[in-house]
Backbone bond lengths (Angstrom), bond angles and torsions (degrees), N, CA, C in turn:
res aa  C-N    CA-C-N  psi(-1)  N-CA   C-N-CA  omega(-1)  CA-C   N-CA-C  phi
1 M - - - 1.529 - - 1.536 107.57 -
2 S 1.274 119.96 124.80 1.526 122.84 179.96 1.511 112.30 -64.42
3 S 1.368 115.79 156.97 1.467 119.34 172.31 1.493 115.19 -66.75
4 V 1.447 113.01 -28.71 1.423 118.11 175.01 1.457 113.83 -65.56
5 F 1.306 113.69 -46.07 1.585 120.16 175.24 1.450 108.00 -59.18
6 E 1.265 123.38 -52.33 1.455 125.31 179.55 1.510 115.55 -53.75
7 K 1.319 116.09 -41.73 1.423 123.89 177.99 1.511 111.25 -64.40
8 V 1.291 121.00 -48.01 1.395 128.17 173.48 1.596 108.86 -55.08
9 E 1.243 118.84 -53.30 1.429 124.34 177.61 1.534 110.54 -56.07
10 S 1.253 118.91 -42.28 1.436 122.45 -177.74 1.527 109.41 -67.19
11 C 1.248 117.12 -47.55 1.509 120.52 176.95 1.453 115.27 -60.80
12 Y 1.314 113.89 -40.56 1.511 121.98 178.18 1.482 110.13 -63.65
13 N 1.340 117.51 -43.04 1.472 120.00 -174.62 1.591 108.07 -70.45
14 Q 1.294 114.54 -37.83 1.528 115.88 -179.90 1.513 110.18 -65.85
15 I 1.330 122.43 -37.79 1.383 125.39 177.83 1.576 112.85 -67.73
16 A 1.333 111.45 -44.23 1.455 121.03 -176.60 1.579 104.99 -67.46
17 D 1.242 122.49 -28.01 1.462 121.43 177.60 1.505 109.82 -74.52
18 K 1.323 119.35 -25.75 1.395 123.65 -179.56 1.517 116.54 -86.96
19 V 1.385 114.17 -36.99 1.430 123.12 -171.35 1.515 111.21 -126.37
20 S 1.304 120.35 128.28 1.457 123.23 172.89 1.495 108.83 -106.55
21 F 1.314 115.33 88.68 1.488 117.05 -174.12 1.584 107.14 -160.81
22 K 1.303 121.07 125.91 1.435 126.40 -175.87 1.579 107.93 -105.48
23 P 1.339 117.21 109.94 1.475 117.03 -177.78 1.479 111.56 -88.22
24 K 1.307 118.08 156.92 1.447 120.10 175.79 1.524 108.79 -104.20
25 V 1.290 119.68 -24.98 1.464 123.04 -177.81 1.568 107.82 -125.51
26 A 1.416 116.83 130.76 1.465 118.91 172.35 1.428 105.91 -105.80
27 L 1.340 118.01 126.36 1.483 122.56 -173.87 1.582 109.07 -118.26
28 V 1.255 117.82 125.35 1.462 121.63 -177.17 1.583 104.73 -106.04
29 L 1.332 119.01 124.38 1.433 125.96 -178.40 1.515 113.66 -99.39
30 G 1.333 116.74 122.58 1.498 117.36 177.05 1.468 115.41 -81.10
31 S 1.397 114.96 -167.65 1.470 121.46 -176.72 1.505 111.16 -62.16
32 G 1.389 110.87 133.73 1.525 115.69 178.94 1.499 114.97 73.21
33 L 1.343 120.81 0.13 1.390 122.89 -172.69 1.585 113.86 -112.80
34 G 1.297 111.81 2.60 1.518 120.10 -172.13 1.483 114.68 -73.79
35 S 1.333 119.63 -6.57 1.494 118.97 -176.23 1.502 108.29 -74.45
36 L 1.367 119.30 -13.36 1.513 117.36 178.79 1.560 108.70 -57.85
37 A 1.256 115.36 -32.73 1.509 119.24 -172.05 1.496 109.79 -69.29
38 E 1.343 117.96 -17.82 1.476 120.91 -177.95 1.507 110.04 -85.88
39 T 1.345 116.57 -8.77 1.483 119.18 -171.90 1.496 114.91 -106.20
40 I 1.431 116.13 -4.78 1.439 116.40 -174.96 1.532 109.36 -93.54
41 D 1.329 113.25 175.06 1.514 116.52 178.54 1.520 108.78 -80.96
42 V 1.353 113.32 93.84 1.484 120.01 -170.21 1.518 113.27 -74.82
43 V 1.288 121.45 131.94 1.382 126.49 177.48 1.488 111.55 -101.49
44 D 1.277 119.44 -40.44 1.508 126.01 -178.50 1.429 110.50 -164.25
45 T 1.360 120.14 164.23 1.490 129.63 -179.83 1.523 106.30 -138.77
46 V 1.354 115.98 147.47 1.413 122.32 171.85 1.514 106.28 -137.43
47 N 1.289 119.46 124.92 1.440 124.62 174.00 1.495 108.34 -76.12
48 Y 1.432 112.67 141.76 1.386 116.72 173.29 1.463 115.88 -58.30
49 G 1.271 116.59 -37.62 1.458 121.33 179.36 1.486 117.26 -64.22
50 D 1.355 114.18 -15.80 1.496 120.22 178.63 1.512 113.38 -90.76
51 I 1.338 115.59 1.27 1.431 119.84 178.59 1.544 108.00 -110.20
52 D 1.388 114.96 115.88 1.429 118.46 -177.96 1.556 113.55 -65.07
53 G 1.332 114.36 123.25 1.510 122.38 -179.95 1.485 111.32 90.38
54 F 1.321 120.64 1.06 1.484 119.73 -179.83 1.497 109.28 -85.10
55 P 1.406 117.55 142.93 1.462 116.43 178.76 1.632 107.84 -76.39
56 V 1.361 112.90 146.49 1.418 120.95 -174.80 1.585 110.13 -110.60
57 S 1.323 117.02 136.68 1.422 121.02 -178.23 1.535 108.02 -68.15
58 T 1.383 119.95 138.72 1.417 124.89 -179.09 1.477 112.37 -118.17
59 V 1.365 120.37 -0.44 1.432 125.64 -170.51 1.553 112.01 -102.44
60 D 1.391 114.97 136.16 1.416 114.33 173.14 1.478 114.44 -56.96
61 G 1.406 113.68 138.68 1.483 117.80 178.24 1.524 111.44 99.05
62 H 1.438 113.27 -3.49 1.453 117.68 174.16 1.456 111.06 -122.87
63 T 1.454 117.82 108.64 1.374 124.40 -170.21 1.596 109.87 -65.15
64 G 1.258 115.31 -43.08 1.529 116.93 178.79 1.469 115.41 91.86
65 R 1.353 114.01 52.88 1.518 115.31 176.11 1.464 109.81 -158.93
66 F 1.365 117.61 154.89 1.484 122.78 167.37 1.482 110.61 -84.40
67 V 1.293 114.61 141.58 1.500 121.66 176.43 1.518 105.59 -127.22
68 F 1.329 114.30 120.51 1.397 124.74 -177.42 1.639 111.64 -100.96
69 G 1.188 120.35 128.34 1.449 119.32 177.97 1.526 115.04 177.83
70 N 1.342 114.58 -155.88 1.475 116.00 -174.88 1.486 109.06 -128.51
71 I 1.322 115.92 138.71 1.490 121.82 167.54 1.509 107.75 -106.71
72 N 1.313 113.35 99.45 1.470 118.36 -178.53 1.548 113.58 53.02
73 K 1.371 111.01 51.44 1.442 121.07 178.19 1.639 115.23 80.01
74 V 1.327 115.68 -10.52 1.445 117.62 178.66 1.553 107.24 -85.39
75 P 1.350 120.89 120.99 1.410 123.01 177.94 1.551 113.81 -69.10
76 V 1.234 117.91 127.21 1.495 125.81 -177.05 1.415 115.11 -131.35
77 V 1.292 122.46 149.72 1.429 130.95 167.77 1.624 104.09 -116.29
78 I 1.316 118.44 121.19 1.412 123.63 -178.57 1.563 112.21 -108.94
79 M 1.285 119.36 130.34 1.428 124.46 170.07 1.452 103.67 -88.64
80 Q 1.376 116.49 105.57 1.492 120.92 177.27 1.543 104.51 -86.81
81 G 1.334 117.00 76.77 1.396 121.71 -176.43 1.511 109.33 111.82
82 R 1.322 114.70 138.45 1.482 118.90 -179.53 1.511 111.63 -117.07
83 V 1.337 121.22 176.03 1.426 122.73 171.80 1.521 107.68 -113.16
84 H 1.338 113.63 157.91 1.445 119.71 -171.76 1.553 111.97 -129.13
85 Y 1.304 112.46 155.64 1.497 118.68 177.67 1.548 108.45 -60.86
86 Y 1.337 118.74 -43.05 1.490 117.91 -171.69 1.590 111.21 -72.39
87 E 1.320 116.22 -3.39 1.486 119.00 174.95 1.525 112.58 -79.41
88 G 1.374 114.62 -4.73 1.463 121.70 178.13 1.475 113.90 102.15
89 Y 1.347 121.52 -0.24 1.331 124.74 176.50 1.588 115.47 -75.38
90 D 1.311 115.04 145.01 1.482 119.15 171.10 1.490 108.45 -62.67
91 I 1.317 118.70 153.45 1.449 125.15 -179.11 1.576 113.47 -57.19
92 D 1.409 111.68 -30.66 1.440 114.47 179.14 1.519 110.91 -70.72
93 D 1.332 115.16 -33.80 1.497 117.03 177.81 1.568 112.11 -70.94
94 V 1.344 113.49 -32.69 1.523 118.84 178.39 1.532 112.28 -60.12
95 V 1.400 114.88 -36.83 1.453 117.19 -179.59 1.522 115.12 -102.43
96 L 1.366 114.36 1.81 1.474 119.59 179.11 1.611 112.57 -54.91
97 P 1.246 113.00 -44.11 1.567 113.60 176.24 1.549 114.74 -57.47
98 I 1.358 114.81 -33.97 1.486 115.81 178.53 1.456 111.88 -68.02
99 R 1.377 115.32 -40.91 1.444 120.23 179.06 1.549 113.32 -64.88
100 V 1.347 115.17 -35.91 1.395 121.47 -179.06 1.472 109.99 -69.34
101 M 1.379 115.60 -41.15 1.498 118.98 -178.78 1.552 110.31 -61.95
102 K 1.422 113.32 -39.82 1.414 115.78 177.91 1.512 112.21 -62.97
103 K 1.334 116.74 -40.73 1.501 123.54 173.54 1.500 113.41 -53.44
104 L 1.386 112.57 -37.22 1.445 119.59 -175.74 1.611 110.62 -72.94
105 G 1.376 113.43 -15.16 1.458 114.07 176.51 1.551 110.11 124.66
106 A 1.361 123.23 -5.41 1.429 119.21 -173.01 1.568 108.64 -73.09
107 E 1.280 115.42 138.71 1.469 123.82 -176.70 1.558 109.33 -100.05
108 I 1.325 112.10 -30.81 1.455 119.30 -170.33 1.569 106.25 -118.09
109 L 1.322 116.30 139.54 1.533 126.57 -179.96 1.529 107.07 -114.42
110 F 1.279 118.31 108.44 1.512 118.76 176.63 1.495 109.90 -110.74
111 L 1.303 115.48 104.47 1.447 122.57 -174.15 1.583 110.21 -91.20
112 T 1.287 116.04 137.09 1.476 117.16 171.07 1.476 112.57 -133.36
113 N 1.312 120.74 155.84 1.441 123.54 178.90 1.538 109.54 -157.90
114 S 1.323 114.46 167.91 1.513 124.65 168.78 1.574 103.66 -99.01
115 A 1.239 113.73 135.23 1.531 117.23 -173.92 1.501 112.19 -137.96
116 G 1.322 115.36 156.45 1.456 120.89 173.62 1.551 111.76 -88.50
117 G 1.357 119.25 135.97 1.430 122.72 -175.44 1.547 108.27 -80.90
118 V 1.341 115.55 121.62 1.452 126.01 173.90 1.591 110.95 -94.33
119 N 1.289 113.21 -40.38 1.470 119.58 175.75 1.546 111.40 -69.58
120 T 1.349 116.43 115.80 1.424 123.27 -170.68 1.606 111.95 -64.08
121 M 1.355 115.13 -13.39 1.449 116.30 179.73 1.589 108.98 -85.05
122 Y 1.291 119.03 -10.89 1.454 123.40 178.25 1.545 111.76 -74.78
123 R 1.305 114.74 160.21 1.441 119.20 178.53 1.549 109.49 -139.07
124 P 1.342 122.71 148.80 1.347 123.53 176.05 1.544 114.35 -51.87
125 G 1.324 116.16 129.79 1.452 117.37 -178.08 1.584 113.19 102.44
126 D 1.340 113.77 -9.84 1.456 120.00 172.60 1.540 111.54 -67.84
127 F 1.381 112.14 151.05 1.485 116.85 169.35 1.507 108.96 -108.98
128 M 1.312 120.80 138.43 1.470 124.02 -179.28 1.521 106.80 -125.17
129 M 1.322 117.46 119.66 1.411 125.04 166.54 1.547 108.64 -71.11
130 I 1.347 116.29 130.94 1.462 119.47 -175.48 1.563 105.66 -81.38
131 A 1.367 115.42 113.46 1.464 117.58 175.45 1.514 116.15 -87.82
132 D 1.409 108.44 -25.86 1.487 115.90 178.28 1.526 107.72 -163.27
133 H 1.290 116.54 173.54 1.480 117.46 175.52 1.499 110.39 -139.73
134 I 1.365 113.12 164.55 1.491 123.17 168.82 1.512 103.69 -117.08
135 G 1.306 117.20 115.31 1.502 120.66 -178.56 1.524 108.96 -119.13
136 S 1.303 119.15 11.51 1.508 125.13 -172.97 1.492 116.48 -58.82
137 F 1.530 112.22 -24.10 1.486 116.68 -175.30 1.557 109.42 -84.28
138 M 1.333 118.38 -0.90 1.462 120.03 -172.55 1.568 105.12 -109.54
139 P 1.349 116.32 158.71 1.528 119.45 172.52 1.501 104.07 -70.03
140 S 1.348 117.50 145.52 1.447 118.89 173.89 1.453 113.77 -73.15
141 P 1.389 116.37 133.38 1.448 121.24 175.67 1.545 112.60 -68.25
142 L 1.333 118.08 -7.80 1.425 119.90 -174.45 1.579 109.97 -106.69
143 R 1.415 112.31 6.73 1.496 116.46 177.71 1.553 112.36 -65.37
144 G 1.230 120.59 141.87 1.464 125.36 175.15 1.541 105.89 102.11
145 E 1.333 109.43 -162.71 1.475 118.75 -176.49 1.542 112.29 -60.17
146 N 1.303 118.48 131.11 1.427 122.09 178.68 1.522 111.65 -90.14
147 N 1.294 110.54 134.05 1.493 112.19 175.72 1.490 107.60 -102.64
148 D 1.416 109.14 113.87 1.483 114.78 -171.95 1.538 111.99 -67.79
149 E 1.251 118.04 -16.50 1.512 120.45 177.25 1.558 109.97 -67.12
150 W 1.363 112.98 -26.77 1.434 118.26 -176.80 1.569 111.21 -84.79
151 G 1.425 110.04 -44.40 1.497 111.98 -176.63 1.497 108.83 174.50
152 K 1.303 119.54 -179.60 1.450 126.73 -175.34 1.423 110.30 -69.55
153 R 1.421 115.15 158.94 1.380 122.11 -176.32 1.598 105.44 -72.13
154 F 1.328 118.07 -32.46 1.486 122.40 -171.11 1.555 106.80 -128.67
155 P 1.269 116.78 73.24 1.508 121.43 -177.48 1.514 109.19 -69.09
156 S 1.351 114.25 145.68 1.458 119.93 172.90 1.556 108.31 -87.03
157 L 1.313 114.09 140.11 1.566 118.94 -179.84 1.509 110.62 -108.20
158 D 1.329 117.24 12.82 1.423 116.92 175.32 1.604 110.49 -65.11
159 N 1.272 119.75 145.15 1.444 122.31 -171.81 1.514 113.47 46.92
160 I 1.321 118.16 42.26 1.495 121.00 -176.47 1.538 107.10 -62.31
161 Y 1.413 114.50 -35.95 1.487 116.63 177.99 1.510 104.57 -97.28
162 D 1.362 113.96 99.21 1.429 121.09 -168.97 1.434 120.55 -50.96
163 T 1.275 121.40 130.95 1.452 128.13 -169.73 1.587 109.13 -60.91
164 H 1.324 117.23 -41.16 1.503 118.90 179.92 1.482 108.91 -67.68
165 L 1.365 119.55 -45.83 1.441 122.99 179.00 1.514 113.22 -58.79
166 C 1.305 114.84 -41.50 1.487 121.13 176.52 1.503 108.96 -60.24
167 D 1.297 117.07 -41.58 1.502 118.73 176.01 1.427 109.87 -58.40
168 C 1.370 116.55 -43.27 1.565 120.23 -179.74 1.472 108.42 -56.14
169 I 1.294 119.61 -45.76 1.529 121.85 -176.27 1.534 109.96 -67.39
170 R 1.345 113.69 -43.09 1.478 117.37 177.93 1.566 113.47 -56.39
171 N 1.336 113.38 -47.39 1.500 123.80 178.78 1.516 109.46 -61.37
172 A 1.278 114.84 -40.25 1.514 123.58 -176.05 1.622 107.64 -62.43
173 A 1.421 113.25 -48.21 1.407 117.88 -179.94 1.486 114.59 -63.71
174 R 1.329 112.43 -39.43 1.580 117.02 176.50 1.577 108.65 -63.05
175 A 1.313 113.53 -45.54 1.441 115.94 -178.30 1.566 113.80 -59.77
176 C 1.336 111.55 -33.30 1.434 116.45 178.20 1.499 115.53 -92.03
177 N 1.366 113.46 2.01 1.528 120.41 179.74 1.503 111.47 54.92
178 V 1.365 112.79 49.47 1.387 120.33 178.45 1.527 107.95 -123.89
179 P 1.354 115.63 122.19 1.504 121.53 -179.44 1.579 109.79 -58.96
180 L 1.256 117.73 142.24 1.460 119.57 -173.03 1.532 108.61 -134.97
181 R 1.291 113.90 121.35 1.537 123.02 171.70 1.592 106.51 -78.75
182 E 1.327 113.87 158.87 1.394 121.90 172.82 1.529 107.49 -136.16
183 G 1.270 118.11 123.80 1.487 120.30 -174.09 1.495 115.18 -160.24
184 V 1.368 113.36 -174.95 1.457 121.75 -177.64 1.542 109.95 -104.32
185 Y 1.395 110.84 128.64 1.483 116.84 -177.37 1.545 108.68 -97.09
186 V 1.289 118.21 135.06 1.398 124.16 179.46 1.569 111.35 -108.79
187 Q 1.282 119.08 120.15 1.496 119.93 -179.39 1.530 108.70 -97.17
188 M 1.317 118.14 124.25 1.423 126.95 175.63 1.512 110.15 -108.27
189 K 1.240 121.79 165.07 1.496 127.14 -171.80 1.514 109.39 -72.54
190 G 1.336 118.41 -43.89 1.444 120.00 -171.49 1.579 111.10 72.87
191 P 1.333 114.96 -169.60 1.465 129.76 -6.64 1.587 114.69 -78.14
192 M 1.334 114.01 -4.00 1.499 113.28 178.72 1.515 106.67 -72.27
193 Y 1.309 115.65 154.98 1.440 121.60 170.21 1.576 109.22 -75.67
194 E 1.294 112.92 162.40 1.542 119.31 -175.26 1.450 106.66 -70.21
195 T 1.377 118.78 151.00 1.422 124.06 168.69 1.572 109.23 -79.91
196 A 1.249 117.41 165.19 1.454 120.73 176.99 1.539 112.99 -57.06
197 A 1.278 113.88 -38.75 1.521 120.27 -177.61 1.579 105.95 -69.40
198 E 1.353 118.85 -38.37 1.507 118.40 178.61 1.469 111.46 -70.86
199 V 1.292 118.14 -29.07 1.536 123.17 174.70 1.530 106.88 -63.20
200 K 1.408 117.11 -50.03 1.444 119.04 179.51 1.529 109.44 -60.64
201 M 1.265 117.51 -38.56 1.477 117.78 176.89 1.537 111.72 -57.75
202 C 1.339 116.83 -49.83 1.437 120.97 174.65 1.525 113.03 -53.50
203 Q 1.254 117.99 -39.32 1.511 122.24 178.33 1.572 110.42 -63.14
204 V 1.305 109.56 -44.17 1.558 115.19 -177.75 1.550 107.64 -68.24
205 L 1.271 120.46 -29.92 1.473 123.40 -179.80 1.501 111.59 -80.24
206 G 1.301 118.56 -11.06 1.471 123.08 177.20 1.490 112.27 102.23
207 G 1.379 120.50 12.83 1.420 122.44 179.76 1.599 110.32 -75.05
208 D 1.342 111.37 152.79 1.514 117.52 175.85 1.442 110.27 -120.95
209 A 1.373 120.42 -28.90 1.474 121.77 173.35 1.528 109.04 -140.11
210 V 1.349 116.59 155.59 1.414 122.21 -173.95 1.495 112.46 -133.83
211 G 1.292 118.93 140.63 1.470 125.23 -177.82 1.583 112.12 -161.04
212 M 1.346 111.90 -170.77 1.418 119.54 -173.84 1.521 117.02 -121.05
213 S 1.363 111.37 27.54 1.555 115.66 176.90 1.500 107.90 -151.59
214 T 1.296 116.94 -164.88 1.425 130.42 159.64 1.521 115.70 83.39
215 A 1.376 120.04 -48.99 1.466 119.88 -173.44 1.602 108.35 -64.32
216 V 1.339 118.02 -49.14 1.477 119.45 179.39 1.508 114.42 -62.42
217 E 1.342 117.52 -30.00 1.490 121.57 172.78 1.460 111.52 -64.90
218 A 1.346 113.44 -45.43 1.457 118.84 -178.26 1.610 110.88 -62.16
219 I 1.384 113.81 -38.76 1.439 115.08 179.36 1.538 112.06 -65.41
220 A 1.344 115.71 -42.98 1.460 123.36 -176.27 1.578 105.59 -61.43
221 G 1.335 114.85 -44.62 1.547 120.63 -175.35 1.494 105.78 -62.12
222 R 1.328 116.78 -55.23 1.438 121.34 -175.70 1.539 110.71 -58.35
223 H 1.333 118.90 -41.21 1.454 120.31 176.71 1.502 111.33 -56.26
224 M 1.270 120.69 -38.41 1.441 122.40 -177.02 1.580 112.84 -92.09
225 G 1.370 116.01 13.79 1.439 120.40 170.57 1.534 116.89 87.86
226 M 1.331 112.00 11.84 1.514 115.46 177.69 1.599 108.72 -79.46
227 K 1.294 115.27 150.46 1.443 119.53 166.25 1.571 108.19 -88.47
228 V 1.307 111.94 135.14 1.527 119.05 -170.02 1.496 111.06 -116.67
229 C 1.307 114.85 144.90 1.504 119.88 167.11 1.552 104.26 -149.59
230 G 1.336 111.79 168.19 1.541 118.87 -172.96 1.535 111.01 -146.89
231 L 1.293 115.35 148.45 1.497 122.11 170.37 1.494 110.60 -140.28
232 S 1.373 116.81 126.47 1.432 122.99 174.78 1.446 111.13 -102.52
233 C 1.389 118.84 144.95 1.422 122.74 164.97 1.540 107.02 -104.41
234 I 1.283 113.79 122.04 1.507 116.83 -179.03 1.493 109.23 -84.81
235 T 1.373 113.42 111.25 1.427 123.87 -173.31 1.486 114.01 -84.59
236 N 1.369 117.05 -23.71 1.410 123.13 -178.29 1.469 110.16 -175.31
237 M 1.308 116.61 178.39 1.499 121.94 178.11 1.556 105.60 -95.17
238 A 1.312 116.02 145.95 1.393 124.68 -171.22 1.544 110.19 -72.13
239 C 1.343 116.18 170.58 1.412 124.15 179.16 1.508 113.99 -58.12
240 G 1.380 115.95 132.88 1.435 119.26 -174.77 1.519 113.39 90.39
241 I 1.327 117.17 -15.31 1.537 126.45 171.80 1.436 104.30 -105.18
242 S 1.314 118.67 -59.76 1.445 122.28 175.38 1.608 109.56 -69.77
243 K 1.308 114.36 143.74 1.460 117.38 174.66 1.558 112.82 -99.90
244 T 1.363 115.32 5.59 1.410 121.58 -175.81 1.503 108.58 -103.14
245 P 1.364 119.96 136.31 1.461 122.82 174.32 1.544 112.24 -56.22
246 L 1.299 114.46 146.23 1.469 122.98 -169.45 1.520 108.50 -89.09
247 N 1.312 121.48 141.33 1.470 123.46 170.44 1.523 110.68 -159.73
248 H 1.362 113.56 150.82 1.460 118.15 -171.49 1.534 114.29 -72.26
249 M 1.272 117.55 -26.26 1.478 121.58 -178.71 1.494 107.18 -58.35
250 E 1.287 117.01 -44.71 1.564 123.15 -175.77 1.495 104.80 -65.09
251 V 1.331 121.26 -39.99 1.529 122.93 175.71 1.492 113.80 -49.09
252 T 1.388 109.92 -54.24 1.493 115.16 -178.49 1.532 111.85 -66.78
253 E 1.358 118.49 -35.74 1.482 118.97 -176.68 1.521 106.51 -69.19
254 V 1.293 122.52 -40.20 1.416 122.13 -179.03 1.528 111.27 -66.75
255 G 1.361 113.90 -45.36 1.456 117.19 174.40 1.539 112.18 -51.77
256 E 1.247 116.11 -44.49 1.492 121.59 -177.70 1.486 109.12 -66.99
257 K 1.362 120.47 -39.14 1.429 121.90 178.95 1.537 109.45 -64.60
258 M 1.314 116.85 -38.33 1.400 119.58 -176.60 1.648 111.52 -85.16
259 S 1.277 115.62 -2.86 1.457 118.82 -173.26 1.475 117.73 -57.88
260 P 1.376 120.48 -37.41 1.490 118.10 176.52 1.532 112.17 -61.71
261 T 1.390 119.43 -41.67 1.372 118.34 -177.89 1.480 112.49 -77.58
262 F 1.310 117.18 -25.61 1.527 122.40 172.38 1.523 110.06 -64.45
263 K 1.313 113.43 -47.05 1.478 118.97 175.29 1.448 117.37 -53.76
264 N 1.315 115.18 -45.72 1.528 125.76 179.99 1.536 108.55 -57.74
265 I 1.385 116.89 -47.33 1.444 126.30 -174.81 1.572 106.10 -65.24
266 V 1.280 114.43 -56.01 1.474 124.32 -177.08 1.489 110.52 -55.59
267 V 1.394 119.92 -52.42 1.387 121.05 -178.56 1.493 115.67 -58.47
268 K 1.352 111.64 -46.28 1.446 117.96 176.71 1.486 114.15 -63.22
269 A 1.353 122.17 -35.78 1.420 126.19 179.10 1.492 109.78 -69.66
270 V 1.377 115.79 -39.49 1.458 116.19 178.65 1.563 111.00 -66.43
271 E 1.308 114.85 -36.50 1.502 116.56 172.80 1.477 113.02 -58.45
272 N 1.341 115.49 -45.44 1.530 120.42 175.45 1.474 108.93 -57.08
273 M 1.227 116.19 -43.03 1.597 116.78 -172.36 1.475 110.95 -67.58
274 A 1.330 120.02 -21.11 1.462 120.71 176.88 1.594 112.07 -72.67
275 V 1.333 115.00 -15.71 1.488 120.94 178.88 1.529 108.40 -86.82
276 E 1.242 120.44 135.03 1.522 121.50 -176.72 1.470 111.76 -56.62
277 E 1.318 120.04 -47.20 1.410 119.83 177.79 1.496 106.59 -130.87
278 T 1.338 119.32 136.52 1.372 123.54 178.98 1.550 108.15 -129.28
279 P 1.366 118.88 93.99 1.345 125.20 -176.36 1.579 110.52 -63.58
280 I 1.348 114.01 140.99 1.477 116.83 -171.48 1.610 104.87 -77.43
281 A 1.314 111.53 148.00 1.445 117.79 -177.94 1.538 111.97 -58.96
282 S 1.240 115.70 158.86 1.472 123.86 179.77 1.531 110.54 -67.42
283 D 1.347 119.63 161.05 1.451 123.49 -177.90 1.527 109.15 -65.84
284 E 1.402 113.69 -25.90 1.505 117.62 -179.64 1.533 113.96 -62.52
285 T 1.373 115.50 -19.88 1.445 115.82 -177.86 1.448 109.75 -110.37
286 D 1.404 119.49 9.84 1.470 121.39 -175.64 1.509 109.87 -64.57
287 I 1.318 118.96 137.29 1.490 122.47 170.25 1.474 105.79 -86.00
288 P 1.420 119.62 137.66 1.441 121.74 178.24 1.488 111.00 -56.32
289 L 1.359 114.78 146.39 1.393 119.62 178.25 1.519 112.84 -88.79
290 F 1.322 116.23 -20.80 1.504 119.47 -171.81 1.649 106.23 -119.09
291 N 1.301 110.13 -175.39 1.406 122.92 -175.03 1.521 111.59 50.96
292 F 1.330 118.52 44.50 1.390 127.92 176.48 1.527 109.54 -71.07
293 A 1.239 119.19 143.63 1.529 120.45 169.92 1.530 108.57 -97.12
294 P 1.308 122.01 142.79 1.361 125.77 178.00 1.576 109.24 -58.60
295 V 1.366 118.26 137.39 1.367 120.04 176.50 1.512 112.57 -68.42
296 E 1.356 115.12 142.08 1.440 120.32 -177.19 1.485 112.94 -56.86
297 D 1.330 120.03 137.03 1.405 126.98 175.31 1.492 115.44 74.58
298 V 1.269 118.92 3.21 1.507 120.21 -178.01 1.458 112.60 -123.87
299 S 1.265 120.41 -1.16 1.498 125.00 -173.71 1.544 110.38 -69.34
300 G 1.299 116.96 -17.34 1.463 118.76 -178.05 1.582 109.36 -104.92
301 A 1.345 113.43 11.19 1.470 114.36 -172.58 1.522 115.29 -82.98
302 I 1.376 112.30 168.69 1.431 114.39 -175.05 1.487 113.98 -115.58
303 I 1.271 119.53 -176.39 1.440 128.01 -147.31 1.550 117.79 -81.66
304 D 1.104 119.78 -168.19 1.323 170.45 152.17 1.573 116.38 45.96
305 D 1.255 120.02 168.05 1.454 121.71 -179.22 1.548 111.79 -79.13
306 M 1.236 112.90 158.45 1.479 119.15 166.27 1.512 106.56 -145.24
């Protein structure tokens, strides 16, 4: 039995001893988006620091705890703050929370982040449903000995962002009357923000948004049989597009400003996910994908996911 497997089992057992609750949806909250966890019907909480061997968030805007509860009767476990590769953790520790949440019973992995806009048609304050990702710049979370109990040695990543769950997010945005982008998310190692040349590279590769999380989490979740979806809040335009110097404080501030809209979309999407099949709304109710106006008070904001 590998040390990675043993560590996941240990963390799972410690949480299971503290909390008797089986979630359906595992929700990871990005920078400035953590306040959603304060608004649900909370059943219990567990701080990362109280779990022996569990990685602890060190970044502003990431509280660092699991919140167990219900979103309109849908049982969820929320990561109020994630851990990142750039914090110095091994990639196995970065995705350890995902594996633990699957062990706790979660079938759906809903990933969120704050991200920098690479697509020049995007504007600060936009929301982008993640249709696909580029994670090639990161170490694979599946490298090393495979644990057959978790998943196959060579998992397929086609439809990694599940079609049905993407429909749930689309319908939620329509119901909330919020325009929704759809695009490709690029994960970079960080912690430095991308150079203008790197942003151009992301554009050439087909990226629409860039950040420092999410893709490796999606891979780990998919490997363990979870259905995955993702939503990015575009906090600013990336280097070479934005003329303003980049800083993390602005990322958190923009995430917080967009938090009420973000909450509405996520809550409605989670409700949709509780339904076995959620057909996509007809074209007649589609919200236009382009000609977006910048959201008030965030058009001068700065970049990237955390």
